[in-house]
C-alpha positions as CSV (number, residue, x, y, z in Angstrom):
1,X,-146.8,82.0,-15.6
2,X,-148.7,79.4,-16.8
3,X,-147.2,76.3,-19.0
4,X,-148.9,77.7,-22.1
5,X,-147.4,81.1,-21.8
6,X,-144.0,79.6,-21.3
7,X,-145.0,77.7,-24.5
8,X,-145.4,80.7,-26.0
9,X,-142.0,82.3,-25.1
10,X,-140.4,79.0,-26.7
11,X,-141.9,79.4,-29.9
12,X,-142.0,83.1,-30.3
13,X,-138.2,83.1,-29.4
14,X,-138.0,80.3,-31.8
15,X,-139.4,82.0,-34.5
16,X,-137.3,85.4,-33.9
17,X,-134.1,83.7,-33.9
18,X,-134.2,81.3,-37.0
19,X,-133.3,78.2,-35.2
20,X,-135.3,75.4,-36.5
21,X,-136.4,73.0,-33.5
22,X,-138.6,70.4,-33.2
23,X,-141.1,70.7,-29.3
24,X,-138.7,68.6,-28.0
25,X,-135.1,70.2,-28.6
26,X,-132.6,72.3,-26.6
27,X,-130.4,73.6,-29.4
28,X,-128.2,76.0,-27.8
29,X,-126.6,76.9,-24.6
30,X,-129.8,78.0,-22.6
31,X,-132.0,76.3,-24.5
32,X,-134.5,77.7,-27.2
33,X,-135.2,81.1,-25.9
34,X,-131.6,81.6,-24.9
35,X,-132.6,82.2,-21.5
36,X,-132.9,78.7,-19.4
37,X,-136.3,77.6,-19.8
38,X,-138.1,74.4,-21.3
39,X,-141.4,73.1,-22.2
40,X,-141.0,69.8,-20.7
41,X,-143.1,67.8,-18.5
42,X,-143.0,65.1,-16.2
43,X,-139.1,65.2,-15.6
44,X,-137.9,63.2,-12.5
45,X,-137.8,65.7,-9.3
46,X,-135.1,63.0,-7.6
47,X,-132.2,60.9,-8.8
48,X,-129.0,59.4,-7.6
49,X,-126.6,57.6,-9.0
50,X,-128.5,54.4,-9.0
51,X,-131.7,56.4,-8.9
52,X,-133.5,57.7,-12.3
53,X,-130.5,57.1,-14.3
54,X,-131.5,56.1,-18.1
55,X,-127.9,56.2,-18.8
56,X,-124.2,57.2,-18.5
57,X,-121.7,57.1,-20.4
58,X,-117.8,58.6,-20.2
59,X,-116.9,61.8,-22.3
60,X,-113.3,61.8,-23.5
61,X,-111.0,64.7,-23.1
62,X,-111.6,67.8,-21.3
63,X,-114.3,70.6,-21.8
64,X,-117.2,72.8,-20.3
65,X,-119.8,72.9,-23.3
66,X,-122.8,72.6,-22.4
67,X,-125.3,69.7,-24.0
68,X,-127.5,70.3,-27.1
69,X,-130.3,67.9,-27.7
70,X,-131.8,67.9,-31.5
71,X,-132.9,65.5,-33.3
72,X,-132.4,62.5,-31.0
73,X,-128.8,63.7,-30.9
74,X,-126.8,65.3,-28.0
75,X,-124.1,67.6,-28.6
76,X,-121.1,68.0,-27.5
77,X,-117.2,69.8,-27.7
78,X,-114.3,68.5,-26.1
79,X,-110.5,69.0,-26.7
80,X,-108.0,66.0,-26.1
81,X,-103.9,65.8,-25.7
82,X,-102.1,63.5,-27.7
83,X,-99.0,66.0,-28.0
84,X,-101.4,68.4,-29.5
85,X,-104.4,70.0,-28.4
86,X,-107.2,68.4,-30.5
87,X,-110.2,70.1,-30.8
88,X,-113.5,68.2,-31.2
89,X,-117.2,67.9,-31.5
90,X,-119.3,64.8,-30.3
91,X,-122.5,63.3,-30.7
92,X,-124.0,61.0,-28.8
93,X,-127.4,59.0,-29.1
94,X,-130.5,59.8,-26.9
95,X,-131.9,56.6,-26.7
96,X,-129.0,54.8,-25.4
97,X,-126.0,56.9,-24.6
98,X,-124.1,55.3,-27.6
99,X,-121.3,57.4,-29.1
100,X,-122.4,58.2,-33.0
101,X,-119.6,60.8,-33.8
102,X,-116.0,61.6,-32.2
103,X,-114.1,64.3,-35.0
104,X,-111.8,66.3,-34.9
105,X,-112.7,70.1,-35.8
106,X,-109.2,72.3,-35.2
107,X,-105.7,71.3,-34.2
108,X,-104.2,73.6,-32.2
109,X,-99.9,73.6,-30.7
110,X,-101.9,74.1,-26.8
111,X,-102.6,71.9,-24.6
112,X,-104.1,73.2,-21.6
113,X,-106.5,76.1,-20.9
114,X,-105.0,79.1,-19.6
115,X,-107.5,79.5,-16.6
116,X,-107.8,75.8,-14.6
117,X,-111.6,76.6,-14.1
118,X,-111.9,76.7,-17.6
119,X,-111.4,74.3,-20.9
120,X,-110.2,74.8,-24.6
121,X,-113.9,73.6,-25.3
122,X,-116.3,75.9,-23.1
123,X,-118.5,77.5,-25.7
124,X,-121.5,75.7,-26.3
125,X,-122.2,74.1,-29.7
126,X,-125.7,75.3,-32.0
127,X,-127.9,72.9,-33.3
128,X,-129.5,74.0,-36.7
129,X,-131.6,70.5,-37.4
130,X,-133.1,72.0,-41.0
131,X,-129.9,72.7,-42.5
132,X,-128.0,69.7,-41.3
133,X,-125.6,72.2,-39.3
134,X,-123.7,72.4,-36.3
135,X,-121.8,75.4,-35.4
136,X,-118.5,75.2,-32.8
137,X,-116.4,78.0,-31.5
138,X,-113.5,77.2,-29.7
139,X,-112.9,81.4,-29.1
140,X,-109.3,82.5,-31.0
141,X,-108.6,78.7,-32.4
142,X,-111.7,78.7,-34.4
143,X,-115.8,78.6,-35.2
144,X,-116.6,76.3,-37.3
145,X,-120.0,75.0,-39.1
146,X,-120.4,71.0,-40.0
147,X,-122.8,68.5,-40.8
148,X,-124.3,66.3,-38.6
149,X,-122.1,63.4,-40.2
150,X,-119.2,65.2,-38.8
151,X,-117.7,67.0,-42.1
152,X,-116.6,69.9,-41.9
153,X,-118.1,73.0,-44.6
154,X,-116.1,75.9,-43.4
155,X,-113.5,77.7,-40.8
156,X,-112.9,80.4,-39.9
157,X,-111.1,82.4,-37.5
158,X,-110.3,85.8,-35.3
159,X,-107.0,85.7,-33.6
160,X,-107.2,87.3,-30.3
161,X,-105.5,87.7,-27.1
162,X,-107.5,86.9,-23.7
163,X,-105.5,85.9,-20.4
164,X,-108.8,83.6,-19.1
165,X,-109.4,81.4,-23.0
166,X,-112.6,81.0,-25.0
167,X,-116.2,81.0,-22.8
168,X,-119.5,83.0,-24.7
169,X,-121.0,81.1,-27.2
170,X,-122.6,81.8,-30.4
171,X,-126.0,82.5,-31.2
172,X,-127.6,81.6,-34.5
173,X,-130.3,84.4,-35.8
174,X,-131.7,83.4,-39.0
175,X,-129.0,83.3,-41.6
176,X,-126.4,84.4,-39.7
177,X,-124.1,83.6,-37.0
178,X,-123.2,85.9,-34.9
179,X,-120.6,86.0,-31.9
180,X,-119.0,88.8,-29.2
181,X,-114.7,89.0,-29.9
182,X,-113.5,90.3,-26.1
183,X,-110.1,90.2,-26.1
184,X,-107.1,92.4,-24.4
185,X,-106.0,93.3,-27.9
186,X,-109.0,93.4,-29.9
187,X,-112.9,93.6,-29.2
188,X,-115.7,93.2,-32.1
189,X,-119.2,91.9,-32.3
190,X,-119.7,90.0,-35.9
191,X,-121.8,88.3,-38.0
192,X,-121.0,85.5,-40.7
193,X,-123.0,83.8,-43.3
194,X,-124.2,80.5,-41.1
195,X,-123.7,79.1,-45.1
196,X,-120.1,80.0,-46.3
197,X,-118.6,81.6,-43.0
198,X,-117.9,84.7,-44.9
199,X,-118.0,88.3,-42.4
200,X,-121.5,89.6,-43.0
201,X,-121.0,92.7,-40.4
202,X,-118.0,93.3,-38.0
203,X,-118.7,96.4,-35.1
204,X,-115.8,97.0,-32.8
205,X,-116.1,97.5,-29.4
206,X,-116.1,101.2,-27.8
207,X,-112.5,102.2,-25.5
208,X,-111.6,101.1,-23.4
209,X,-111.4,97.5,-24.1
210,X,-110.7,94.0,-21.9
211,X,-112.2,90.6,-21.8
212,X,-115.1,89.0,-21.7
213,X,-116.9,85.8,-22.1
214,X,-120.3,86.2,-22.1
215,X,-123.0,84.9,-24.5
216,X,-125.5,87.6,-26.4
217,X,-129.2,87.4,-26.5
218,X,-132.1,88.1,-29.5
219,X,-134.3,90.3,-28.0
220,X,-138.0,91.3,-29.9
221,X,-138.6,95.2,-28.5
222,X,-141.5,96.6,-29.9
223,X,-141.5,95.6,-33.6
224,X,-137.6,95.5,-33.8
225,X,-135.4,93.1,-32.9
226,X,-132.3,93.1,-31.4
227,X,-128.5,91.8,-30.4
228,X,-127.8,92.2,-27.1
229,X,-124.3,91.5,-26.2
230,X,-122.5,92.1,-23.1
231,X,-119.2,93.5,-22.8
232,X,-116.2,95.0,-20.6
233,X,-117.4,97.9,-19.1
234,X,-120.3,98.0,-21.3
235,X,-123.0,96.2,-22.9
236,X,-124.8,97.3,-26.3
237,X,-127.6,96.5,-28.6
238,X,-127.0,96.1,-32.3
239,X,-129.6,95.7,-35.3
240,X,-128.9,91.9,-35.9
241,X,-129.2,92.7,-39.7
242,X,-126.9,95.9,-39.8
243,X,-124.0,95.7,-36.8
244,X,-125.8,99.9,-36.3
245,X,-125.5,100.1,-32.6
246,X,-129.2,100.8,-31.1
247,X,-128.1,101.5,-27.1
248,X,-125.6,101.2,-24.7
249,X,-125.7,100.8,-21.0
250,X,-122.1,101.7,-18.8
251,X,-120.7,100.7,-15.9
252,X,-117.7,101.6,-15.0
253,X,-115.9,98.8,-13.1
254,X,-116.9,95.5,-15.0
255,X,-115.2,93.4,-17.1
256,X,-114.7,89.5,-17.8
257,X,-117.9,89.0,-17.6
258,X,-119.3,85.8,-18.2
259,X,-123.0,85.7,-17.1
260,X,-125.5,85.7,-20.4
261,X,-128.0,88.6,-20.2
262,X,-131.8,87.8,-19.7
263,X,-134.9,89.9,-20.8
264,X,-138.7,90.6,-20.1
265,X,-141.1,93.5,-18.6
266,X,-139.0,95.4,-21.1
267,X,-135.7,95.2,-19.4
268,X,-132.7,93.2,-19.8
269,X,-130.6,92.4,-16.6
270,X,-126.8,92.1,-17.0
271,X,-124.1,91.0,-14.7
272,X,-121.0,93.6,-14.7
273,X,-118.3,91.0,-14.4
274,X,-115.4,91.3,-11.9
275,X,-114.7,93.3,-10.0
276,X,-116.8,94.1,-7.3
277,X,-120.3,92.4,-10.0
278,X,-123.7,94.4,-10.3
279,X,-126.4,93.4,-11.3
280,X,-128.2,95.9,-13.5
281,X,-132.0,95.8,-15.0
282,X,-132.2,98.2,-17.9
283,X,-135.0,99.0,-19.9
284,X,-134.4,98.0,-24.0
285,X,-136.1,100.9,-25.4
286,X,-133.7,103.6,-25.4
287,X,-131.5,105.4,-28.1
288,X,-127.4,106.2,-27.6
289,X,-125.8,106.1,-23.8
290,X,-129.0,105.0,-21.8
291,X,-126.8,104.5,-18.5
292,X,-128.2,108.1,-16.5
293,X,-132.1,107.4,-18.6
294,X,-133.0,103.7,-18.7
295,X,-131.5,102.3,-15.5
296,X,-134.2,101.2,-13.4
297,X,-132.5,99.1,-10.9
298,X,-129.1,97.7,-9.6
299,X,-128.3,95.7,-7.2
300,X,-124.8,94.8,-5.2
301,X,-125.3,92.0,-3.4
302,X,-124.9,88.0,-4.2
303,X,-124.8,88.6,-7.4
304,X,-122.8,86.0,-10.0
305,X,-119.1,86.3,-11.5
306,X,-120.1,83.1,-13.8
307,X,-123.3,81.7,-13.4
308,X,-126.4,83.6,-15.6
309,X,-129.9,85.3,-14.3
310,X,-132.9,82.8,-14.5
311,X,-136.1,85.1,-14.8
312,X,-139.6,83.0,-14.4
313,X,-142.6,85.4,-14.1
314,X,-142.0,87.9,-12.3
315,X,-139.0,87.1,-10.3
316,X,-135.8,87.1,-10.7
317,X,-133.4,84.4,-9.5
318,X,-129.7,84.7,-9.3
319,X,-126.9,81.9,-7.3
320,X,-124.0,83.6,-6.3
321,X,-120.3,81.4,-7.1
322,X,-120.5,81.0,-3.8
323,X,-123.6,79.5,-3.4
324,X,-126.3,82.2,-2.3
325,X,-129.1,81.8,-4.5
326,X,-131.7,85.6,-4.4
327,X,-135.0,86.0,-5.2
328,X,-135.8,89.1,-6.4
329,X,-139.3,91.3,-7.7
330,X,-138.0,91.4,-11.4
331,X,-139.7,95.1,-11.9
332,X,-138.0,96.9,-8.8
333,X,-135.3,94.5,-7.6
334,X,-136.8,93.8,-4.2
335,X,-135.2,90.9,-2.3
336,X,-138.3,88.1,-1.5
337,X,-136.0,85.9,-0.2
338,X,-131.8,84.6,0.0
339,X,-130.7,81.2,0.7
340,X,-127.5,79.6,1.1
341,X,-127.3,76.6,-1.1
342,X,-123.8,75.6,0.3
343,X,-121.1,74.7,-2.5
344,X,-120.0,76.8,-5.6
345,X,-121.8,77.7,-8.8
346,X,-120.7,77.9,-12.3
347,X,-123.4,76.6,-14.3
348,X,-126.5,78.2,-15.2
349,X,-129.8,77.7,-13.7
350,X,-132.8,75.8,-15.5
351,X,-136.9,76.2,-15.4
352,X,-138.6,73.1,-16.2
353,X,-141.6,71.3,-15.2
354,X,-142.4,74.4,-12.9
355,X,-139.4,73.8,-11.2
356,X,-135.8,75.6,-10.9
357,X,-132.7,73.4,-11.1
358,X,-129.3,74.8,-9.5
359,X,-126.2,73.1,-9.6
360,X,-123.0,73.3,-8.2
361,X,-119.8,72.7,-9.2
362,X,-119.7,70.1,-6.9
363,X,-122.4,67.6,-8.4
364,X,-125.2,68.8,-6.0
365,X,-128.6,69.8,-8.1
366,X,-131.3,71.7,-5.6
367,X,-134.1,71.9,-7.2
368,X,-136.7,74.3,-5.6
369,X,-140.5,75.9,-6.2
370,X,-140.6,79.2,-8.1
371,X,-142.0,81.7,-6.0
372,X,-141.2,84.6,-3.5
373,X,-140.7,82.1,-0.3
374,X,-138.0,79.8,-0.4
375,X,-139.3,76.3,-0.8
376,X,-136.9,73.6,-0.9
377,X,-138.4,70.6,-3.2
378,X,-135.1,68.0,-3.5
379,X,-131.3,67.8,-3.5
380,X,-129.8,65.4,-5.8
381,X,-125.9,64.3,-6.1
382,X,-123.7,62.6,-8.6
383,X,-120.3,61.5,-8.8
384,X,-118.5,64.6,-10.2
385,X,-117.5,68.2,-11.4
386,X,-120.3,69.9,-12.8
387,X,-119.4,73.5,-14.7
388,X,-121.7,73.3,-17.6
389,X,-125.1,74.3,-17.5
390,X,-127.7,71.2,-18.1
391,X,-129.9,70.5,-21.0
392,X,-133.9,69.6,-21.1
393,X,-135.1,67.9,-23.7
394,X,-137.1,64.3,-24.5
395,X,-139.2,64.1,-21.1
396,X,-135.0,64.0,-19.6
397,X,-132.1,66.5,-18.2
398,X,-128.7,66.2,-19.8
399,X,-126.3,66.8,-17.1
400,X,-122.6,67.2,-17.8
401,X,-119.6,66.3,-15.1
402,X,-116.0,66.7,-15.7
403,X,-116.1,63.3,-16.8
404,X,-119.7,61.7,-18.2
405,X,-122.5,62.7,-19.7
406,X,-125.9,61.7,-17.9
407,X,-129.5,61.1,-19.1
408,X,-131.6,61.7,-15.8
409,X,-135.2,60.5,-16.6
410,X,-137.8,58.2,-15.4
411,X,-137.2,54.3,-15.9
412,X,-139.7,53.1,-18.4
413,X,-142.0,50.7,-18.1
């Protein structure tokens, strides 16, 4: 895929979702396409604590939301503990790393995540520069819209019970903020009016229900938009305007789903979650239950429980939680290569400047060339734990560790 083709994909998806972004923005989880692609060029190949760090700034509290970048600012959420849980929105200046905003959105009694690997601030914000809105989601603790000055516009809550806390991020589709709510006691997909927070539609998940933590993806199939959402035991495509179910695919032994889907070649690629994960390639042009008719291929080895797949041209890339990266033929599921990167992986890989960036929990980023043969380009280390996925904007990589935010870029002359 050429750089012009990648840019065309970015522009098409930005138009589809209704996100107002600038050419260098990264406004939501996995970027403007929701699939981990950036059209940025001139990014650094190598870095360390002493090389190609434009700035490094400390981030208060604990949170694993990924950075988002828009209009010269980087946005994060975090949770701090001052006797109660304070769920907060942070903003930093792109040029200097200076903190511009630190505001409390929601206050709760809880001070620790139910899962030690999770946080109370794991879902990634969504930025809409044109409407001057930042949308944040803290799972069952609440969802909110704020102005970029930090003023809370609305807050809404969907109480539900989950074992491991919050996870999946919201997506913006035109004038609607769409969430997947997947708990033990209730599960549904819901669209909110982005301006008011009022519910526009709600579609219940089918029984049985169980927890899931995945982020939906808006796709275009033929002449119709679809909102594709992965849940426990099945994934479903909805009409994003009405919430009507279009099609679904079932997988009997899959729940606690974390990876977000990707879309290409007319197929949606789905990681089915715990206990024994599979990767499904499902044709997206069906109606009703397509499990027996539209599953193009299935992979049962090396499938991630946490990290999302990455589609680049005709190849699909995944990395397991234990650090085994695999390159597959996206059309057939044939394995091109499989390589042990080392370490543990939660962050989703990113494609930018003709390279693929894999981030381990140990702070190591392995950079590889896309293609059907494994070719390592660089290994880069930072002093921190990484679970959040990187953002790409302004000729730089923005990386969140457990206590710092980095801007990685070439030094200015």
